[in-house]
N, C-alpha and C positions, 0 to 999 in steps of 0.2 A: 175386467175380468179379473176375477181374484179364484182361488184355486180350490178348491174345498177339502178339507183333513182329509177326506177317504182320494182323490186325487194327488194331494203330497206324501201320502203315505203312501204310494210306488213311484213317483218322479226323483222323494228326495233320497237312497239309496244310489241315484245316479248322476248326480248332483258333485262334484268340484270341491273338496274340502277344505277350509283355508288354510291357505301357507303357512309353518311354521317356524318361528325362530325367524321372520322377518318383520324391517320393523315397522313404525310407523301408525298410519288409522287402520286401528281394526275393521276388517269386513262388513259389511252391511250381510244384512241376513239374505241366503240364497231366495225362500221363498218370497218376498219381496224384489228382488232383482227382476226374478220369473217371472215374476206378474206384471214389473211394467213393460219386458219382451212382448207378455199375451195380449199389454192392452193394445202396444204398437203395430201389431199385426192386423190385429181385430179390426181398428181403429180406421191402421192407414198413413196417423200422425208420426208428425217428426217428434224424434225421438224428447229434443228439448220442450216439448211441449205435453211431456209426460204429467197425469200429476202431482201433487204440493206433496201428497202424503208418501210418496216412495223418494226409495234416493237420489241422488241426482245424475242427471241425466247420462252423465258423463260412466260416469259410475257402470251404470245399468247398463250403457252401450259400447262398454270395453268389456264387460263379463261378457254379454251378448257373443260376441265375436268369437 
């Protein structure tokens, strides 16, 4: 399940901003991570079985928590 542009416009202001001044890898997009969370909730599948086009399941699960 992917969010439509109209749905994303409503949700985007509620999402956490990437941390500033931190070293390491840059954050993956909030929209991508949210799409994986919705996919897991809709299918009931484990996080690790998410579609390959999305960020890693560890990233998505950590941000979902």
